[in-house]
C-alpha positions, 0 to 999 in steps of 0.5 A, a space after each residue: 500500499 502506498 504512502 499518501 501524506 495528508 499534507 500533500 495535494 495530488 494530481 491524476 498523473 501521480 505528482 505530489 505538489 507541496 505549497 512553500 511558505 515562500 509561495 513556491 509549489 514543490 513537486 515530485 513523484 508520489 510513492 504510488 508512481 515510483 512503486 508503478 515504475 519500478 527502480 529509477 535509473 534516469 531523471 531529467 527534471 526540466 529547466 529553470 526559467 521555463 513556463 508551463 501551464 497545468 497538465 504540461 510535460 516538464 521532464 522525464 523519469 526512466 526506469 527498468 520497465 519503462 520511460 514516463 513524463 511528469 507534469 506540472 500540477 499548476 501553471 507556472 515557472 520553473 525556479 529550481 530542480 533538484 540535481 541531487 535526483 538527476 545524480 541519484 535517481 534512486 533517492 525517489 524510490 527511497 523517500 519519494 516525498 523529500 526527493 523533489 524533483 522541482 519547484 514552481 512559481 505558480 501563475 495562479 496560486 488558487 489552481 492548487 485547490 483543483 489537485 486531489 486532497 489525499 482522501 481522494 487520491 487514495 481512493 483513486 489509487 486503490 481502484 
């Protein structure tokens, strides 16, 4: 059973999002996503300065099973990427909720309210 922290928001495409005190949004892959993908071997975290709309592909992860895009949970500009997970993709398998992939400054912070809460996400991944 996947770990789903209550304080985060989630997407249908299995990204988690956390609003930070400075107004940025930190994004990573959920425990469910990393369990489904298997051992990650490559992460392309996207590009700082690039603007995305909600749902746009930001970067790619590759596992021993498959390659998969990950998406912006809300619209905004990428302000940081986690080089540590690029160098050591297995960190996402080990600690998916502390091994973030990118941070963005949202164009409209209210878009976060459209994401799934933990209870709804848990139900979605149990089906």
